[in-house]
C-alpha positions in Angstrom: -39.4 48.9 -18.7 -40.5 45.5 -19.6 -38.2 43.0 -20.8 -39.1 41.5 -24.1 -38.3 37.8 -25.6 -35.6 39.5 -27.8 -33.7 41.1 -25.2 -34.0 37.6 -23.4 -32.5 36.1 -26.4 -29.5 38.8 -26.7 -28.7 38.2 -23.0 -28.4 34.3 -23.5 -26.3 34.9 -26.7 -23.9 37.2 -24.3 -22.9 34.0 -22.4 -19.6 32.1 -23.2 -20.4 29.3 -25.7 -19.6 26.4 -22.9 -22.3 28.1 -20.4 -24.7 28.4 -23.4 -24.0 24.8 -24.6 -24.2 23.6 -20.8 -28.0 25.3 -20.6 -29.1 23.7 -24.4 -27.4 20.3 -23.7 -30.1 19.6 -20.9 -32.4 19.8 -23.5 -33.3 16.9 -26.3 -31.9 17.4 -29.4 -35.1 18.0 -31.2 -35.7 20.9 -29.3 -32.2 22.5 -29.8 -33.2 22.2 -33.5 -36.7 23.7 -32.8 -34.4 27.0 -31.2 -32.7 27.3 -34.5 -35.6 29.2 -35.9 -35.6 31.6 -32.8 -33.5 34.2 -34.8 -30.7 34.1 -37.6 -28.4 35.0 -34.1 -29.8 32.0 -32.6 -29.2 30.0 -35.9 -25.6 31.1 -36.3 -24.8 30.1 -32.6 -26.1 26.4 -32.6 -25.1 25.7 -36.3 -21.1 26.7 -35.4 -18.8 23.4 -35.0 -17.5 24.7 -31.8 -20.9 24.4 -30.0 -21.9 20.7 -32.0 -18.5 19.4 -30.4 -19.3 20.7 -27.0 -23.1 19.6 -27.2 -21.8 16.0 -28.3 -19.5 15.8 -25.4 -22.0 16.9 -22.8 -24.7 14.5 -24.5 -22.3 11.7 -23.7 -23.1 11.7 -19.7 -27.1 11.1 -20.6 -27.0 8.0 -22.8 -30.1 6.1 -23.9 -30.7 2.8 -24.8 -31.3 2.0 -28.7 -33.8 -0.9 -28.8 -33.8 -3.5 -31.9 -36.9 -5.7 -31.4 -37.7 -8.4 -34.3 -41.4 -9.4 -34.6 -42.1 -13.4 -35.4 -41.9 -14.4 -38.8 -45.1 -14.1 -40.9 -46.0 -16.0 -44.3 -48.0 -15.1 -47.1 -52.1 -15.8 -47.2 -51.3 -18.5 -50.2 -48.2 -20.2 -48.4 -46.3 -20.0 -51.1 -44.3 -16.3 -50.9 -41.5 -15.5 -49.0 -41.5 -15.0 -45.0 -41.4 -11.6 -43.4 -41.0 -10.0 -40.3 -41.0 -6.6 -38.8 -37.5 -5.2 -37.5 -38.5 -2.2 -35.1 -35.8 0.6 -33.7 -36.6 2.5 -30.5 -35.2 4.0 -27.5 -35.4 4.0 -24.2 -34.5 6.0 -21.0 -32.1 5.0 -18.6 -32.7 7.2 -15.8 -34.5 4.9 -13.7 -34.7 1.1 -13.0 -37.9 1.1 -15.0 -37.1 1.4 -18.1 -39.7 2.1 -20.7 -39.4 1.9 -24.1 -40.2 5.3 -25.9 -41.7 6.0 -29.3 -40.7 4.2 -32.4 -37.9 5.6 -34.4 -37.7 3.4 -37.3 -39.7 -0.1 -38.6 -38.3 -2.5 -41.2 -40.2 -4.7 -43.3 -37.6 -7.8 -44.1 -38.8 -9.7 -46.9 -36.8 -13.0 -47.2 -34.8 -15.7 -44.5 -31.5 -13.4 -44.9 -30.9 -9.8 -44.3 -28.2 -7.5 -43.4 -28.0 -4.1 -41.3 -25.7 -3.2 -38.6 -26.3 -0.4 -35.9 -23.1 1.5 -34.6 -22.4 4.9 -33.4 -26.0 6.1 -34.2 -25.7 4.9 -37.7 -27.4 2.0 -39.7 -25.7 0.5 -42.2 -27.2 -1.2 -45.1 -25.7 -2.8 -48.1 -24.5 0.5 -50.2 -26.5 2.8 -47.5 -26.3 4.4 -44.1 -28.7 6.0 -42.4 -28.8 8.6 -39.3 -31.1 7.7 -36.7 -31.1 11.1 -35.1 -32.1 12.6 -38.4 -33.5 9.9 -39.9 -31.7 11.0 -43.1 -30.3 8.2 -45.4 -27.5 8.7 -48.0 -25.9 6.2 -50.6 -22.5 4.8 -50.0 -20.2 4.5 -52.9 -19.6 1.0 -54.8 -16.8 -0.4 -52.5 -14.4 -3.3 -53.7 -15.3 -5.9 -56.1 -13.6 -8.5 -53.3 -16.2 -10.4 -51.2 -17.9 -7.8 -48.7 -17.0 -9.3 -45.1 -18.2 -6.7 -42.6 -19.0 -2.7 -42.0 -17.9 -1.2 -38.9 -18.2 2.7 -37.4 -16.1 4.7 -35.5 -17.1 8.3 -33.9 -14.9 10.6 -33.8 -15.5 13.5 -31.0 -12.6 15.9 -31.5 -14.1 16.6 -35.2 -17.4 15.6 -35.3 -17.1 13.0 -37.9 -17.6 9.1 -38.3 -15.3 7.0 -40.1 -16.7 3.8 -42.1 -14.5 0.9 -42.5 -15.4 -1.9 -45.1 -13.4 -5.3 -44.3 -13.7 -7.5 -47.4 -12.3 -10.7 -48.1 -9.1 -10.9 -50.3 -8.8 -14.9 -50.2 -8.6 -17.9 -48.3 -4.9 -19.2 -47.6 -3.1 -21.6 -45.5 -4.8 -24.7 -46.8 -7.1 -26.4 -44.8 -6.9 -24.2 -41.9 -9.4 -21.9 -43.1 -7.5 -18.5 -42.6 -8.7 -15.7 -44.6 -6.9 -12.5 -45.9 -8.8 -9.5 -44.9 -8.3 -5.8 -46.7 -9.7 -2.8 -45.6 -11.2 0.4 -47.4 -12.8 3.6 -45.3 -14.7 6.6 -46.1 -15.2 9.8 -43.8 -18.7 11.1 -43.2 -18.3 15.2 -42.4 -21.4 17.0 -40.6 -23.1 18.5 -43.6 -21.2 16.6 -46.1 -20.4 16.2 -48.8 -20.4 12.5 -48.9 -17.5 10.9 -50.7 -17.4 9.4 -54.2 -15.1 6.8 -53.5 -13.9 4.4 -50.9 -10.0 5.1 -49.8 -8.1 1.8 -49.8 -6.0 1.2 -46.2 -2.6 -0.2 -46.8 -3.1 -3.1 -44.5 -4.1 -7.0 -44.7 -4.9 -9.0 -41.8 -5.3 -12.5 -41.5 -7.6 -14.5 -39.2 -10.1 -17.4 -39.2 -13.0 -15.7 -38.1 -14.5 -12.8 -36.3 -15.3 -12.7 -32.6 -16.7 -9.2 -31.6 -15.9 -5.5 -32.9 -16.4 -2.1 -30.7 -15.0 1.6 -31.2 -13.7 3.1 -28.2 -12.9 7.5 -28.3 -12.2 6.9 -32.4 -10.5 3.7 -31.9 -11.7 0.3 -33.8 -11.5 -3.1 -32.4 -11.6 -6.3 -33.7 -11.8 -9.4 -31.6 -10.5 -12.2 -33.8 -9.4 -16.2 -33.5 -6.5 -18.0 -35.2 -5.7 -21.7 -34.5 -3.7 -20.9 -31.8 -6.1 -18.3 -29.8 -7.6 -15.0 -30.2 -5.9 -11.5 -30.2 -7.5 -8.2 -31.1 -6.6 -5.9 -33.9 -7.0 -2.2 -33.4 -7.2 0.7 -36.2 -6.8 4.3 -35.4 -9.4 6.1 -37.1 -7.6 9.5 -37.5 -4.7 7.9 -38.8 -5.4 4.5 -39.8 -2.8 2.8 -37.6 -2.6 -0.4 -36.8 -1.8 -2.4 -33.5 -2.2 -6.3 -32.5 -2.9 -6.6 -29.2 -2.6 -9.7 -26.8 -5.8 -10.9 -25.2 -5.5 -10.9 -21.3 -2.9 -13.6 -19.9 -3.2 -15.4 -16.2 -6.9 -16.3 -16.0 -7.9 -19.9 -17.0 -9.6 -18.9 -20.2 -10.5 -22.7 -20.5 -13.2 -22.0 -18.1 -14.7 -19.4 -20.4 -16.7 -19.4 -23.7 -16.0 -16.4 -26.3 -15.5 -13.4 -25.6 -17.1 -9.8 -26.2 -15.8 -6.2 -26.4 -17.6 -3.0 -25.4 -17.0 0.6 -24.6 -17.0 1.2 -20.7 -16.7 4.7 -19.9 -14.1 5.3 -22.4 -11.8 2.2 -21.8 -11.6 -1.2 -24.0 -13.5 -3.9 -22.2 -12.9 -7.6 -23.0 -15.7 -9.6 -21.5 -15.3 -13.5 -20.9 -18.6 -15.4 -20.1 -18.4 -18.4 -18.3 -19.5 -21.5 -20.7 -22.9 -22.0 -18.3 -23.1 -18.4 -18.3 -22.7 -18.2 -14.3 -20.6 -15.4 -14.3 -18.6 -12.9 -16.4 -15.0 -11.4 -15.9 -14.4 -8.0 -17.4 -10.8 -6.9 -18.0 -9.9 -3.5 -18.9 -7.3 -2.3 -21.3 -5.8 0.5 -19.3 -2.3 1.2 -22.2 -3.1 0.4 -25.4 0.1 1.2 -27.3 3.1 0.6 -25.1 2.5 -1.8 -22.8 -0.8 -3.2 -23.4 -1.6 -3.6 -19.7 -5.1 -5.6 -18.9 -6.5 -5.2 -15.3 -9.5 -7.7 -14.3 -11.9 -5.0 -13.0 -14.7 -6.8 -12.1 -16.4 -10.4 -11.6 -20.0 -10.7 -11.9 -22.6 -13.2 -10.5 -25.0 -13.8 -14.1 -27.3 -16.4 -12.1 -30.6 -16.1 -13.4 -30.1 -14.0 -16.1 -30.9 -16.4 -18.5 -29.7 -18.7 -21.1 -27.8 -15.4 -23.2 -26.2 -12.1 -22.0 -24.5 -9.4 -23.4 -23.0 -5.9 -22.1 -24.6 -3.0 -23.6 -22.5 -0.4 -22.4 -21.7 2.1 -19.3 -24.1 4.4 -17.7 -22.3 7.3 -15.5 -24.3 8.3 -12.5 -23.1 11.1 -9.8 -19.7 11.5 -9.4 -17.6 8.7 -10.5 -19.9 6.1 -10.0 -22.1 4.2 -12.9 -23.9 1.3 -14.1 -23.0 -1.4 -16.2 -26.1 -2.2 -18.6 -26.2 -6.2 -19.3 -28.7 -7.2 -21.8 -30.3 -10.6 -21.4 -33.5 -12.6 -21.2 -33.6 -10.2 -17.9 -31.7 -7.0 -18.2 -29.2 -6.2 -15.5 -27.7 -3.2 -14.1 -24.1 -3.8 -11.9 -23.1 -0.7 -10.0 -19.5 -0.1 -10.1 -19.2 1.3 -6.8 -21.6 -1.1 -4.9 -20.1 -3.9 -6.9 -23.5 -5.7 -7.0 -26.2 -6.0 -9.4 -30.0 -5.7 -10.1 -32.4 -7.2 -12.1 -34.5 -5.3 -14.1 -37.9 -5.7 -15.8 -38.1 -8.1 -18.4 -38.6 -7.4 -21.9 -38.8 -8.6 -25.3 -35.9 -6.4 -26.4 -33.8 -8.5 -29.1 -30.7 -6.2 -29.2 -29.4 -3.0 -27.5 -26.8 -0.1 -28.0 -25.9 2.9 -26.4 -27.6 5.9 -28.1 -26.3 9.7 -27.5 -28.1 12.8 -28.9 -25.7 14.1 -31.3 -25.5 17.2 -33.8 -24.4 15.3 -37.0 -26.3 15.8 -40.5 -25.9 13.4 -43.2 -25.9 15.3 -47.2 -29.6 14.8 -48.3 -30.0 12.5 -51.3 -32.9 11.8 -53.1 -34.2 9.5 -50.8 -34.5 11.7 -47.6 -36.1 9.8 -44.2 -38.3 12.6 -43.1 -38.9 12.6 -39.2 -42.7 12.3 -39.3 -43.5 11.2 -42.5 -43.3 7.7 -44.0 -40.9 6.3 -46.4 -41.0 3.1 -48.2 -37.7 1.7 -49.4 -37.2 -1.2 -51.6 -35.0 -3.9 -52.3 -32.3 -2.6 -49.4 -30.3 -5.1 -48.0 -29.2 -8.0 -49.9 -30.1 -9.9 -53.1 -32.0 -12.4 -51.0 -34.0 -10.3 -49.0 -36.3 -6.8 -49.4 -36.5 -4.2 -46.8 -38.8 -1.5 -46.5 -38.5 1.4 -44.0 -42.4 2.1 -42.6 
């Protein structure tokens, strides 16, 4: 008797969920979404929280790079109107050294000199709006504190498949001429499928620093590298319980030879990178113990000669076994292999900024401003009072 497609479908569904997820995680997420239409049984299995968490965890081994490109400024025909530019967000594969930018995901037309948006953990944050890059949904955020906004940061929590957005706001400037800021915090949690919270939750914490150097998220913990007059330190916040810690920067190295640092997620560890002032080398420290001893270990010292006049760590690209590449962006992209402890230059590009991007089963609650994957949508007056943005 011939085997029907329905029989094959049922046989696949008899597999353990871990095996089923292992098979489907080899597919791009858009193809997994298409399989939901095979039958109600497929839809049920692919839609379970357990499957989504398994899929998301396995996809962490196959990151892509998210590419943000900014066009040159253009002027109105009369010369009297404001300047504009196009910001294009795309993805590129990291399987081979010959990385090629894939199809455009989103394009933003920015009108005006100033604008604000932040790409973090697969989300684009606008003032009062968030866009999910995977599904191209867009939602309105609730009104935040009336204090002046300082910045927004995002943490993805793999164990619960949720996002936490933290809003930092400036309470006041204190300590006279030192310019020390008092910073407050509030947060919202975005769950798969909604509902969207109607208000921000106040975080019972204040921090004090002069300025923010960099920020990142590692395994659901947010980190902010900040500076005071006496030096730099790191503030951490556990996303699930909102507990804060102050972490000292590495000691023992001559940081007077280095410029400001950068925070990055390197294979699930917090990395603090120091760049030499002439950008000839980079020292990478990994935090081995966040809560008790706060132990830093200097893991890598990378030669940056010929990399150009700016560099920035993008993230860690897993390879076979325990091997992997540290992807470094710059005038000339660069991949540093941790096992061989040597780097290789990649093809030059006009990329302005990149971060790692993962296929992730997560949807936002739809609003009146949906962002269809295939149809264009224009959203006016998005980011700030001084600029207008259209999503093309």
